[in-house]
All heavy atoms as a GROMACS GRO file, in nm:
protein
  594
    1MET      N    1  18.980  10.290  10.491
    1MET     CA    2  18.877  10.349  10.401
    1MET      C    3  18.958  10.444  10.309
    1MET      O    4  18.918  10.461  10.193
    1MET     CB    5  18.782  10.421  10.473
    1MET     CG    6  18.689  10.508  10.388
    1MET     SD    7  18.515  10.502  10.434
    1MET     CE    8  18.449  10.589  10.316
    2LEU      N    9  19.053  10.514  10.354
    2LEU     CA   10  19.138  10.610  10.262
    2LEU      C   11  19.195  10.530  10.155
    2LEU      O   12  19.200  10.576  10.046
    2LEU     CB   13  19.236  10.672  10.353
    2LEU     CG   14  19.308  10.791  10.282
    2LEU    CD1   15  19.229  10.901  10.213
    2LEU    CD2   16  19.410  10.860  10.369
    3GLY      N   17  19.244  10.411  10.186
    3GLY     CA   18  19.312  10.335  10.082
    3GLY      C   19  19.197  10.302   9.975
    3GLY      O   20  19.237  10.286   9.857
    4GLU      N   21  19.085  10.278  10.006
    4GLU     CA   22  18.979  10.234   9.915
    4GLU      C   23  18.951  10.353   9.833
    4GLU      O   24  18.923  10.330   9.708
    4GLU     CB   25  18.856  10.187   9.994
    4GLU     CG   26  18.864  10.045  10.075
    4GLU     CD   27  18.741  10.023  10.150
    4GLU    OE1   28  18.634  10.073  10.107
    4GLU    OE2   29  18.747   9.957  10.238
    5VAL      N   30  18.937  10.467   9.884
    5VAL     CA   31  18.915  10.588   9.803
    5VAL      C   32  19.014  10.606   9.706
    5VAL      O   33  18.983  10.630   9.584
    5VAL     CB   34  18.896  10.714   9.896
    5VAL    CG1   35  18.886  10.837   9.808
    5VAL    CG2   36  18.780  10.693   9.982
    6ARG      N   37  19.141  10.600   9.735
    6ARG     CA   38  19.250  10.618   9.638
    6ARG      C   39  19.258  10.504   9.540
    6ARG      O   40  19.272  10.535   9.424
    6ARG     CB   41  19.392  10.614   9.718
    6ARG     CG   42  19.415  10.733   9.804
    6ARG     CD   43  19.550  10.732   9.864
    6ARG     NE   44  19.566  10.822   9.953
    6ARG     CZ   45  19.640  10.829  10.062
    6ARG    NH1   46  19.701  10.714  10.094
    6ARG    NH2   47  19.651  10.933  10.140
    7ALA      N   48  19.231  10.378   9.573
    7ALA     CA   49  19.214  10.268   9.481
    7ALA      C   50  19.112  10.288   9.381
    7ALA      O   51  19.128  10.269   9.261
    7ALA     CB   52  19.199  10.135   9.555
    8TYR      N   53  18.995  10.332   9.440
    8TYR     CA   54  18.879  10.353   9.346
    8TYR      C   55  18.916  10.464   9.240
    8TYR      O   56  18.878  10.444   9.119
    8TYR     CB   57  18.745  10.391   9.425
    8TYR     CG   58  18.639  10.430   9.343
    8TYR    CD1   59  18.564  10.337   9.277
    8TYR    CD2   60  18.600  10.557   9.305
    8TYR    CE1   61  18.458  10.365   9.198
    8TYR    CE2   62  18.505  10.601   9.228
    8TYR     CZ   63  18.420  10.497   9.164
    8TYR     OH   64  18.325  10.519   9.091
    9ARG      N   65  18.982  10.562   9.274
    9ARG     CA   66  19.029  10.663   9.183
    9ARG      C   67  19.125  10.616   9.081
    9ARG      O   68  19.120  10.657   8.964
    9ARG     CB   69  19.077  10.790   9.255
    9ARG     CG   70  18.970  10.850   9.329
    9ARG     CD   71  19.016  10.988   9.401
    9ARG     NE   72  18.908  11.048   9.468
    9ARG     CZ   73  18.917  11.145   9.551
    9ARG    NH1   74  19.043  11.180   9.589
    9ARG    NH2   75  18.815  11.200   9.610
   10LEU      N   76  19.226  10.533   9.126
   10LEU     CA   77  19.321  10.479   9.019
   10LEU      C   78  19.250  10.398   8.930
   10LEU      O   79  19.268  10.408   8.804
   10LEU     CB   80  19.424  10.403   9.103
   10LEU     CG   81  19.529  10.491   9.189
   10LEU    CD1   82  19.620  10.399   9.249
   10LEU    CD2   83  19.599  10.573   9.097
   11ARG      N   84  19.167  10.304   8.978
   11ARG     CA   85  19.082  10.220   8.884
   11ARG      C   86  19.000  10.296   8.794
   11ARG      O   87  18.997  10.270   8.668
   11ARG     CB   88  19.002  10.124   8.968
   11ARG     CG   89  18.924  10.016   8.882
   11ARG     CD   90  18.842   9.931   8.966
   11ARG     NE   91  18.724   9.988   9.020
   11ARG     CZ   92  18.712   9.994   9.168
   11ARG    NH1   93  18.803   9.938   9.239
   11ARG    NH2   94  18.598  10.062   9.202
   12GLU      N   95  18.939  10.403   8.840
   12GLU     CA   96  18.856  10.499   8.760
   12GLU      C   97  18.938  10.561   8.642
   12GLU      O   98  18.893  10.562   8.533
   12GLU     CB   99  18.797  10.609   8.849
   12GLU     CG  100  18.651  10.639   8.815
   12GLU     CD  101  18.606  10.753   8.917
   12GLU    OE1  102  18.676  10.843   8.950
   12GLU    OE2  103  18.489  10.739   8.961
   13LEU      N  104  19.057  10.603   8.677
   13LEU     CA  105  19.143  10.656   8.581
   13LEU      C  106  19.173  10.559   8.466
   13LEU      O  107  19.179  10.592   8.355
   13LEU     CB  108  19.276  10.718   8.638
   13LEU     CG  109  19.262  10.828   8.736
   13LEU    CD1  110  19.396  10.865   8.809
   13LEU    CD2  111  19.226  10.958   8.652
   14ARG      N  112  19.217  10.447   8.513
   14ARG     CA  113  19.241  10.330   8.422
   14ARG      C  114  19.125  10.303   8.326
   14ARG      O  115  19.144  10.298   8.204
   14ARG     CB  116  19.299  10.206   8.498
   14ARG     CG  117  19.312  10.090   8.407
   14ARG     CD  118  19.357   9.956   8.479
   14ARG     NE  119  19.274   9.922   8.578
   14ARG     CZ  120  19.154   9.866   8.575
   14ARG    NH1  121  19.092   9.840   8.452
   14ARG    NH2  122  19.080   9.830   8.676
   15GLU      N  123  19.006  10.285   8.388
   15GLU     CA  124  18.897  10.248   8.314
   15GLU      C  125  18.846  10.354   8.219
   15GLU      O  126  18.788  10.334   8.109
   15GLU     CB  127  18.775  10.206   8.404
   15GLU     CG  128  18.802  10.085   8.490
   15GLU     CD  129  18.700  10.047   8.581
   15GLU    OE1  130  18.615  10.145   8.631
   15GLU    OE2  131  18.696   9.935   8.634
   16ALA      N  132  18.871  10.487   8.250
   16ALA     CA  133  18.841  10.600   8.175
   16ALA      C  134  18.922  10.597   8.041
   16ALA      O  135  18.874  10.643   7.934
   16ALA     CB  136  18.858  10.729   8.238
   17LEU      N  137  19.037  10.534   8.046
   17LEU     CA  138  19.119  10.518   7.928
   17LEU      C  139  19.081  10.382   7.849
   17LEU      O  140  19.137  10.364   7.738
   17LEU     CB  141  19.268  10.503   7.972
   17LEU     CG  142  19.333  10.641   8.029
   17LEU    CD1  143  19.458  10.620   8.084
   17LEU    CD2  144  19.322  10.747   7.922
   18GLY      N  145  18.983  10.320   7.899
   18GLY     CA  146  18.955  10.185   7.832
   18GLY      C  147  19.044  10.078   7.853
   18GLY      O  148  19.050   9.988   7.762
   19LEU      N  149  19.123  10.077   7.958
   19LEU     CA  150  19.224   9.982   7.962
   19LEU      C  151  19.179   9.876   8.078
   19LEU      O  152  19.122   9.915   8.188
   19LEU     CB  153  19.346  10.032   8.015
   19LEU     CG  154  19.423  10.128   7.920
   19LEU    CD1  155  19.537  10.196   7.992
   19LEU    CD2  156  19.474  10.051   7.794
   20THR      N  157  19.215   9.744   8.063
   20THR     CA  158  19.194   9.644   8.154
   20THR      C  159  19.318   9.648   8.248
   20THR      O  160  19.428   9.700   8.202
   20THR     CB  161  19.182   9.505   8.096
   20THR    OG1  162  19.288   9.472   8.029
   20THR    CG2  163  19.056   9.503   7.997
   21GLN      N  164  19.314   9.581   8.357
   21GLN     CA  165  19.435   9.561   8.436
   21GLN      C  166  19.547   9.485   8.359
   21GLN      O  167  19.661   9.529   8.361
   21GLN     CB  168  19.405   9.492   8.570
   21GLN     CG  169  19.329   9.564   8.670
   21GLN     CD  170  19.312   9.487   8.810
   21GLN    OE1  171  19.325   9.360   8.796
   21GLN    NE2  172  19.267   9.565   8.897
   22GLU      N  173  19.509   9.392   8.282
   22GLU     CA  174  19.599   9.314   8.197
   22GLU      C  175  19.676   9.411   8.097
   22GLU      O  176  19.788   9.404   8.082
   22GLU     CB  177  19.538   9.196   8.132
   22GLU     CG  178  19.499   9.096   8.216
   22GLU     CD  179  19.349   9.124   8.279
   22GLU    OE1  180  19.276   9.226   8.249
   22GLU    OE2  181  19.311   9.037   8.358
   23GLU      N  182  19.601   9.489   8.026
   23GLU     CA  183  19.645   9.582   7.929
   23GLU      C  184  19.743   9.693   7.989
   23GLU      O  185  19.853   9.717   7.935
   23GLU     CB  186  19.534   9.649   7.858
   23GLU     CG  187  19.463   9.554   7.760
   23GLU     CD  188  19.321   9.626   7.711
   23GLU    OE1  189  19.280   9.717   7.775
   23GLU    OE2  190  19.287   9.581   7.598
   24LEU      N  191  19.710   9.735   8.108
   24LEU     CA  192  19.790   9.840   8.178
   24LEU      C  193  19.920   9.770   8.225
   24LEU      O  194  20.033   9.827   8.202
   24LEU     CB  195  19.720   9.907   8.291
   24LEU     CG  196  19.800  10.013   8.368
   24LEU    CD1  197  19.826  10.123   8.265
   24LEU    CD2  198  19.728  10.061   8.488
   25ALA      N  199  19.905   9.648   8.280
   25ALA     CA  200  20.025   9.576   8.332
   25ALA      C  201  20.123   9.552   8.208
   25ALA      O  202  20.238   9.570   8.229
   25ALA     CB  203  19.970   9.444   8.392
   26GLU      N  204  20.073   9.518   8.104
   26GLU     CA  205  20.160   9.498   7.983
   26GLU      C  206  20.233   9.630   7.950
   26GLU      O  207  20.355   9.614   7.917
   26GLU     CB  208  20.072   9.436   7.862
   26GLU     CG  209  20.175   9.398   7.757
   26GLU     CD  210  20.082   9.330   7.639
   26GLU    OE1  211  19.979   9.251   7.662
   26GLU    OE2  212  20.123   9.374   7.523
   27ARG      N  213  20.165   9.734   7.948
   27ARG     CA  214  20.226   9.862   7.919
   27ARG      C  215  20.331   9.907   8.007
   27ARG      O  216  20.433   9.970   7.959
   27ARG     CB  217  20.121   9.981   7.911
   27ARG     CG  218  20.030   9.982   7.794
   27ARG     CD  219  19.951  10.116   7.804
   27ARG     NE  220  19.856  10.110   7.695
   27ARG     CZ  221  19.779  10.217   7.667
   27ARG    NH1  222  19.792  10.325   7.729
   27ARG    NH2  223  19.713  10.212   7.556
   28ILE      N  224  20.325   9.867   8.135
   28ILE     CA  225  20.434   9.906   8.228
   28ILE      C  226  20.524   9.802   8.272
   28ILE      O  227  20.609   9.821   8.351
   28ILE     CB  228  20.364   9.976   8.356
   28ILE    CG1  229  20.279   9.866   8.436
   28ILE    CG2  230  20.271  10.101   8.303
   28ILE    CD1  231  20.226   9.931   8.571
   29GLY      N  232  20.504   9.686   8.204
   29GLY     CA  233  20.604   9.570   8.226
   29GLY      C  234  20.592   9.499   8.359
   29GLY      O  235  20.691   9.455   8.414
   30VAL      N  236  20.469   9.481   8.409
   30VAL     CA  237  20.445   9.407   8.528
   30VAL      C  238  20.330   9.310   8.500
   30VAL      O  239  20.270   9.310   8.399
   30VAL     CB  240  20.419   9.497   8.659
   30VAL    CG1  241  20.520   9.599   8.691
   30VAL    CG2  242  20.286   9.571   8.635
   31GLY      N  243  20.309   9.225   8.600
   31GLY     CA  244  20.195   9.135   8.593
   31GLY      C  245  20.078   9.213   8.637
   31GLY      O  246  20.067   9.304   8.716
   32GLN      N  247  19.953   9.141   8.600
   32GLN     CA  248  19.825   9.197   8.627
   32GLN      C  249  19.798   9.210   8.778
   32GLN      O  250  19.737   9.302   8.833
   32GLN     CB  251  19.718   9.113   8.563
   32GLN     CG  252  19.569   9.150   8.599
   32GLN     CD  253  19.524   9.077   8.732
   32GLN    OE1  254  19.559   8.972   8.751
   32GLN    NE2  255  19.430   9.145   8.807
   33ARG      N  256  19.845   9.100   8.852
   33ARG     CA  257  19.850   9.109   8.994
   33ARG      C  258  19.904   9.229   9.067
   33ARG      O  259  19.852   9.281   9.154
   33ARG     CB  260  19.910   8.974   9.056
   33ARG     CG  261  19.898   8.958   9.198
   33ARG     CD  262  19.958   8.830   9.243
   33ARG     NE  263  19.948   8.824   9.392
   33ARG     CZ  264  20.014   8.732   9.457
   33ARG    NH1  265  20.099   8.648   9.398
   33ARG    NH2  266  20.008   8.732   9.596
   34GLN      N  267  20.012   9.274   9.005
   34GLN     CA  268  20.073   9.395   9.072
   34GLN      C  269  19.988   9.518   9.049
   34GLN      O  270  19.972   9.601   9.136
   34GLN     CB  271  20.218   9.429   8.990
   34GLN     CG  272  20.302   9.529   9.063
   34GLN     CD  273  20.327   9.510   9.216
   34GLN    OE1  274  20.367   9.400   9.246
   34GLN    NE2  275  20.313   9.604   9.289
   35VAL      N  276  19.928   9.529   8.928
   35VAL     CA  277  19.830   9.640   8.905
   35VAL      C  278  19.723   9.629   8.994
   35VAL      O  279  19.682   9.733   9.054
   35VAL     CB  280  19.782   9.632   8.762
   35VAL    CG1  281  19.676   9.736   8.735
   35VAL    CG2  282  19.896   9.663   8.658
   36SER      N  283  19.669   9.512   9.022
   36SER     CA  284  19.549   9.496   9.119
   36SER      C  285  19.605   9.538   9.262
   36SER      O  286  19.527   9.611   9.329
   36SER     CB  287  19.509   9.353   9.120
   36SER     OG  288  19.419   9.324   9.220
   37LYS      N  289  19.715   9.498   9.303
   37LYS     CA  290  19.770   9.535   9.429
   37LYS      C  291  19.779   9.696   9.432
   37LYS      O  292  19.740   9.761   9.546
   37LYS     CB  293  19.903   9.484   9.464
   37LYS     CG  294  19.902   9.335   9.504
   37LYS     CD  295  20.046   9.293   9.526
   37LYS     CE  296  20.046   9.150   9.583
   37LYS     NZ  297  20.177   9.104   9.624
   38ILE      N  298  19.821   9.753   9.343
   38ILE     CA  299  19.838   9.909   9.341
   38ILE      C  300  19.690   9.968   9.356
   38ILE      O  301  19.676  10.049   9.440
   38ILE     CB  302  19.916   9.951   9.219
   38ILE    CG1  303  20.063   9.919   9.220
   38ILE    CG2  304  19.895  10.118   9.202
   38ILE    CD1  305  20.142   9.944   9.104
   39GLU      N  306  19.607   9.919   9.274
   39GLU     CA  307  19.473   9.971   9.281
   39GLU      C  308  19.391   9.947   9.420
   39GLU      O  309  19.306  10.010   9.443
   39GLU     CB  310  19.390   9.914   9.164
   39GLU     CG  311  19.437   9.969   9.035
   39GLU     CD  312  19.346   9.927   8.906
   39GLU    OE1  313  19.266   9.838   8.933
   39GLU    OE2  314  19.379   9.984   8.802
   40ASN      N  315  19.447   9.840   9.490
   40ASN     CA  316  19.382   9.801   9.608
   40ASN      C  317  19.453   9.884   9.724
   40ASN      O  318  19.427   9.853   9.848
   40ASN     CB  319  19.365   9.668   9.626
   40ASN     CG  320  19.259   9.603   9.545
   40ASN    OD1  321  19.147   9.647   9.560
   40ASN    ND2  322  19.292   9.500   9.464
   41GLY      N  323  19.558   9.956   9.693
   41GLY     CA  324  19.622  10.040   9.799
   41GLY      C  325  19.745   9.956   9.868
   41GLY      O  326  19.799  10.005   9.971
   42ASP      N  327  19.763   9.832   9.814
   42ASP     CA  328  19.879   9.757   9.875
   42ASP      C  329  20.008   9.806   9.811
   42ASP      O  330  20.060   9.743   9.715
   42ASP     CB  331  19.863   9.615   9.841
   42ASP     CG  332  19.958   9.524   9.902
   42ASP    OD1  333  20.047   9.567   9.977
   42ASP    OD2  334  19.965   9.400   9.877
   43LEU      N  335  20.063   9.912   9.864
   43LEU     CA  336  20.182   9.974   9.805
   43LEU      C  337  20.312   9.921   9.877
   43LEU      O  338  20.426   9.959   9.816
   43LEU     CB  339  20.173  10.118   9.804
   43LEU     CG  340  20.062  10.175   9.732
   43LEU    CD1  341  20.047  10.330   9.744
   43LEU    CD2  342  20.037  10.130   9.588
   44ASP      N  343  20.304   9.842   9.975
   44ASP     CA  344  20.437   9.806  10.052
   44ASP      C  345  20.523   9.736   9.976
   44ASP      O  346  20.645   9.737   9.990
   44ASP     CB  347  20.402   9.737  10.180
   44ASP     CG  348  20.336   9.826  10.291
   44ASP    OD1  349  20.353   9.950  10.281
   44ASP    OD2  350  20.267   9.788  10.373
   45SER      N  351  20.471   9.645   9.886
   45SER     CA  352  20.552   9.561   9.805
   45SER      C  353  20.583   9.622   9.670
   45SER      O  354  20.658   9.564   9.584
   45SER     CB  355  20.493   9.421   9.794
   45SER     OG  356  20.369   9.426   9.712
   46ALA      N  357  20.526   9.731   9.627
   46ALA     CA  358  20.540   9.794   9.493
   46ALA      C  359  20.662   9.870   9.500
   46ALA      O  360  20.693   9.958   9.590
   46ALA     CB  361  20.422   9.869   9.463
   47ARG      N  362  20.740   9.882   9.390
   47ARG     CA  363  20.855   9.958   9.366
   47ARG      C  364  20.812  10.106   9.336
   47ARG      O  365  20.711  10.115   9.256
   47ARG     CB  366  20.945   9.913   9.264
   47ARG     CG  367  21.015   9.784   9.309
   47ARG     CD  368  21.095   9.730   9.186
   47ARG     NE  369  21.168   9.611   9.239
   47ARG     CZ  370  21.265   9.548   9.181
   47ARG    NH1  371  21.316   9.605   9.061
   47ARG    NH2  372  21.324   9.448   9.222
   48VAL      N  373  20.876  10.198   9.379
   48VAL     CA  374  20.848  10.348   9.340
   48VAL      C  375  20.839  10.354   9.191
   48VAL      O  376  20.743  10.409   9.131
   48VAL     CB  377  20.929  10.446   9.406
   48VAL    CG1  378  20.905  10.584   9.360
   48VAL    CG2  379  20.934  10.437   9.556
   49GLY      N  380  20.932  10.295   9.117
   49GLY     CA  381  20.933  10.300   8.972
   49GLY      C  382  20.805  10.239   8.907
   49GLY      O  383  20.768  10.298   8.813
   50THR      N  384  20.753  10.132   8.962
   50THR     CA  385  20.635  10.078   8.912
   50THR      C  386  20.508  10.164   8.933
   50THR      O  387  20.427  10.184   8.848
   50THR     CB  388  20.609   9.933   8.981
   50THR    OG1  389  20.727   9.852   8.954
   50THR    CG2  390  20.484   9.877   8.931
   51ILE      N  391  20.505  10.230   9.049
   51ILE     CA  392  20.400  10.317   9.074
   51ILE      C  393  20.407  10.436   8.987
   51ILE      O  394  20.307  10.477   8.923
   51ILE     CB  395  20.395  10.372   9.233
   51ILE    CG1  396  20.375  10.244   9.318
   51ILE    CG2  397  20.295  10.470   9.247
   51ILE    CD1  398  20.407  10.274   9.471
   52ARG      N  399  20.535  10.488   8.963
   52ARG     CA  400  20.541  10.599   8.868
   52ARG      C  401  20.508  10.557   8.731
   52ARG      O  402  20.427  10.647   8.666
   52ARG     CB  403  20.693  10.641   8.870
   52ARG     CG  404  20.724  10.761   8.772
   52ARG     CD  405  20.872  10.799   8.762
   52ARG     NE  406  20.930  10.816   8.890
   52ARG     CZ  407  20.933  10.938   8.954
   52ARG    NH1  408  20.862  11.040   8.915
   52ARG    NH2  409  20.987  10.943   9.069
   53LYS      N  410  20.538  10.435   8.680
   53LYS     CA  411  20.493  10.401   8.543
   53LYS      C  412  20.344  10.389   8.539
   53LYS      O  413  20.286  10.421   8.437
   53LYS     CB  414  20.562  10.262   8.514
   53LYS     CG  415  20.707  10.268   8.485
   53LYS     CD  416  20.766  10.142   8.454
   53LYS     CE  417  20.914  10.140   8.438
   53LYS     NZ  418  20.960  10.001   8.426
   54TYR      N  419  20.283  10.330   8.640
   54TYR     CA  420  20.134  10.329   8.649
   54TYR      C  421  20.084  10.458   8.629
   54TYR      O  422  19.978  10.482   8.551
   54TYR     CB  423  20.090  10.256   8.779
   54TYR     CG  424  19.940  10.243   8.793
   54TYR    CD1  425  19.888  10.116   8.776
   54TYR    CD2  426  19.865  10.357   8.811
   54TYR    CE1  427  19.740  10.092   8.790
   54TYR    CE2  428  19.714  10.344   8.812
   54TYR     CZ  429  19.657  10.218   8.808
   54TYR     OH  430  19.527  10.206   8.812
   55LEU      N  431  20.113  10.556   8.710
   55LEU     CA  432  20.059  10.686   8.705
   55LEU      C  433  20.087  10.762   8.568
   55LEU      O  434  19.996  10.825   8.518
   55LEU     CB  435  20.114  10.784   8.819
   55LEU     CG  436  20.084  10.723   8.968
   55LEU    CD1  437  20.149  10.808   9.064
   55LEU    CD2  438  19.926  10.719   8.980
   56GLU      N  439  20.202  10.744   8.521
   56GLU     CA  440  20.231  10.794   8.392
   56GLU      C  441  20.149  10.736   8.280
   56GLU      O  442  20.090  10.800   8.190
   56GLU     CB  443  20.374  10.786   8.352
   56GLU     CG  444  20.461  10.872   8.431
   56GLU     CD  445  20.619  10.840   8.416
   56GLU    OE1  446  20.653  10.744   8.348
   56GLU    OE2  447  20.694  10.926   8.458
   57ALA      N  448  20.122  10.608   8.290
   57ALA     CA  449  20.033  10.532   8.190
   57ALA      C  450  19.894  10.573   8.188
   57ALA      O  451  19.821  10.577   8.095
   57ALA     CB  452  20.030  10.385   8.217
   58VAL      N  453  19.834  10.638   8.313
   58VAL     CA  454  19.703  10.693   8.312
   58VAL      C  455  19.710  10.848   8.304
   58VAL      O  456  19.607  10.903   8.338
   58VAL     CB  457  19.632  10.638   8.446
   58VAL    CG1  458  19.611  10.501   8.439
   58VAL    CG2  459  19.690  10.685   8.573
   59GLY      N  460  19.819  10.897   8.266
   59GLY     CA  461  19.826  11.038   8.229
   59GLY      C  462  19.871  11.137   8.340
   59GLY      O  463  19.846  11.253   8.334
   60GLY      N  464  19.929  11.075   8.455
   60GLY     CA  465  19.974  11.168   8.552
   60GLY      C  466  20.118  11.145   8.586
   60GLY      O  467  20.208  11.112   8.505
   61ASP      N  468  20.162  11.183   8.698
   61ASP     CA  469  20.303  11.175   8.745
   61ASP      C  470  20.307  11.152   8.897
   61ASP      O  471  20.197  11.171   8.966
   61ASP     CB  472  20.370  11.305   8.712
   61ASP     CG  473  20.528  11.298   8.713
   61ASP    OD1  474  20.578  11.177   8.720
   61ASP    OD2  475  20.600  11.406   8.713
   62LEU      N  476  20.414  11.116   8.936
   62LEU     CA  477  20.427  11.088   9.087
   62LEU      C  478  20.515  11.198   9.149
   62LEU      O  479  20.620  11.236   9.095
   62LEU     CB  480  20.502  10.946   9.099
   62LEU     CG  481  20.534  10.911   9.237
   62LEU    CD1  482  20.409  10.884   9.330
   62LEU    CD2  483  20.632  10.792   9.248
   63VAL      N  484  20.461  11.247   9.266
   63VAL     CA  485  20.552  11.351   9.332
   63VAL      C  486  20.559  11.290   9.478
   63VAL      O  487  20.479  11.236   9.544
   63VAL     CB  488  20.463  11.483   9.352
   63VAL    CG1  489  20.530  11.575   9.438
   63VAL    CG2  490  20.442  11.549   9.212
   64VAL      N  491  20.692  11.288   9.524
   64VAL     CA  492  20.717  11.239   9.652
   64VAL      C  493  20.760  11.352   9.740
   64VAL      O  494  20.851  11.429   9.698
   64VAL     CB  495  20.836  11.128   9.652
   64VAL    CG1  496  20.867  11.072   9.787
   64VAL    CG2  497  20.798  11.015   9.557
   65GLU      N  498  20.704  11.368   9.860
   65GLU     CA  499  20.729  11.482   9.951
   65GLU      C  500  20.776  11.430  10.085
   65GLU      O  501  20.721  11.330  10.132
   65GLU     CB  502  20.609  11.570   9.968
   65GLU     CG  503  20.578  11.647   9.849
   65GLU     CD  504  20.462  11.755   9.886
   65GLU    OE1  505  20.374  11.720   9.968
   65GLU    OE2  506  20.470  11.869   9.841
   66TYR      N  507  20.866  11.502  10.141
   66TYR     CA  508  20.904  11.484  10.294
   66TYR      C  509  20.812  11.587  10.362
   66TYR      O  510  20.823  11.700  10.338
   66TYR     CB  511  21.055  11.506  10.307
   66TYR     CG  512  21.086  11.519  10.450
   66TYR    CD1  513  21.103  11.414  10.534
   66TYR    CD2  514  21.100  11.652  10.504
   66TYR    CE1  515  21.140  11.441  10.672
   66TYR    CE2  516  21.135  11.670  10.645
   66TYR     CZ  517  21.150  11.564  10.724
   66TYR     OH  518  21.187  11.571  10.850
   67VAL      N  519  20.738  11.552  10.456
   67VAL     CA  520  20.656  11.636  10.544
   67VAL      C  521  20.690  11.618  10.683
   67VAL      O  522  20.694  11.509  10.742
   67VAL     CB  523  20.507  11.598  10.511
   67VAL    CG1  524  20.420  11.694  10.596
   67VAL    CG2  525  20.465  11.601  10.365
   68SER      N  526  20.708  11.723  10.753
   68SER     CA  527  20.741  11.731  10.893
   68SER      C  528  20.692  11.864  10.950
   68SER      O  529  20.736  11.980  10.923
   68SER     CB  530  20.892  11.742  10.918
   68SER     OG  531  20.925  11.744  11.052
   69GLY      N  532  20.579  11.845  11.026
   69GLY     CA  533  20.499  11.963  11.072
   69GLY      C  534  20.445  12.051  10.940
   69GLY      O  535  20.379  11.991  10.855
   70ASP      N  536  20.487  12.166  10.954
   70ASP     CA  537  20.456  12.264  10.840
   70ASP      C  538  20.548  12.267  10.714
   70ASP      O  539  20.520  12.324  10.629
   70ASP     CB  540  20.432  12.416  10.890
   70ASP     CG  541  20.304  12.421  10.993
   70ASP    OD1  542  20.228  12.345  10.992
   70ASP    OD2  543  20.311  12.530  11.070
   71ARG      N  544  20.650  12.199  10.738
   71ARG     CA  545  20.752  12.186  10.637
   71ARG      C  546  20.731  12.086  10.536
   71ARG      O  547  20.710  11.968  10.568
   71ARG     CB  548  20.889  12.176  10.718
   71ARG     CG  549  21.008  12.179  10.624
   71ARG     CD  550  21.136  12.178  10.710
   71ARG     NE  551  21.246  12.155  10.627
   71ARG     CZ  552  21.349  12.080  10.660
   71ARG    NH1  553  21.357  12.025  10.787
   71ARG    NH2  554  21.450  12.061  10.578
   72ARG      N  555  20.736  12.115  10.414
   72ARG     CA  556  20.723  12.013  10.299
   72ARG      C  557  20.846  12.038  10.208
   72ARG      O  558  20.874  12.146  10.160
   72ARG     CB  559  20.593  12.051  10.216
   72ARG     CG  560  20.472  12.042  10.305
   72ARG     CD  561  20.355  12.078  10.227
   72ARG     NE  562  20.288  11.964  10.164
   72ARG     CZ  563  20.202  11.866  10.214
   72ARG    NH1  564  20.177  11.884  10.341
   72ARG    NH2  565  20.150  11.777  10.144
   73LEU      N  566  20.903  11.920  10.161
   73LEU     CA  567  21.016  11.925  10.064
   73LEU      C  568  20.992  11.822   9.966
   73LEU      O  569  20.970  11.700  10.001
   73LEU     CB  570  21.143  11.893  10.146
   73LEU     CG  571  21.275  11.887  10.071
   73LEU    CD1  572  21.306  12.016  10.001
   73LEU    CD2  573  21.380  11.834  10.158
   74GLN      N  574  20.983  11.860   9.845
   74GLN     CA  575  20.955  11.768   9.730
   74GLN      C  576  21.090  11.698   9.709
   74GLN      O  577  21.188  11.756   9.693
   74GLN     CB  578  20.920  11.849   9.608
   74GLN     CG  579  20.876  11.741   9.486
   74GLN     CD  580  20.812  11.817   9.378
   74GLN    OE1  581  20.747  11.913   9.390
   74GLN    NE2  582  20.831  11.757   9.260
   75VAL      N  583  21.081  11.571   9.719
   75VAL     CA  584  21.200  11.473   9.702
   75VAL      C  585  21.211  11.426   9.561
   75VAL      O  586  21.324  11.421   9.494
   75VAL     CB  587  21.190  11.357   9.795
   75VAL    CG1  588  21.298  11.256   9.779
   75VAL    CG2  589  21.174  11.401   9.948
   76ALA      N  590  21.096  11.395   9.499
   76ALA     CA  591  21.107  11.341   9.354
   76ALA      C  592  20.980  11.378   9.283
   76ALA      O  593  20.882  11.421   9.340
   76ALA     CB  594  21.120  11.199   9.354
   0.00000   0.00000   0.00000
């Protein structure tokens, strides 16, 4: 369910910009299928760079953190 919530929000951001999956895919240099996978929470096969480009295309950025207990370290 958590993946569904995240996917819905990504789709919502894209749609708020008036972009189809095909248009966003063209902007970031991937196929529409890859955009669909990202929006459906299937991130295992996605490259970090592709996810970063997706998020930048909808007006955001990607932050990667290492988390261990109460300790958090921003990696990228």
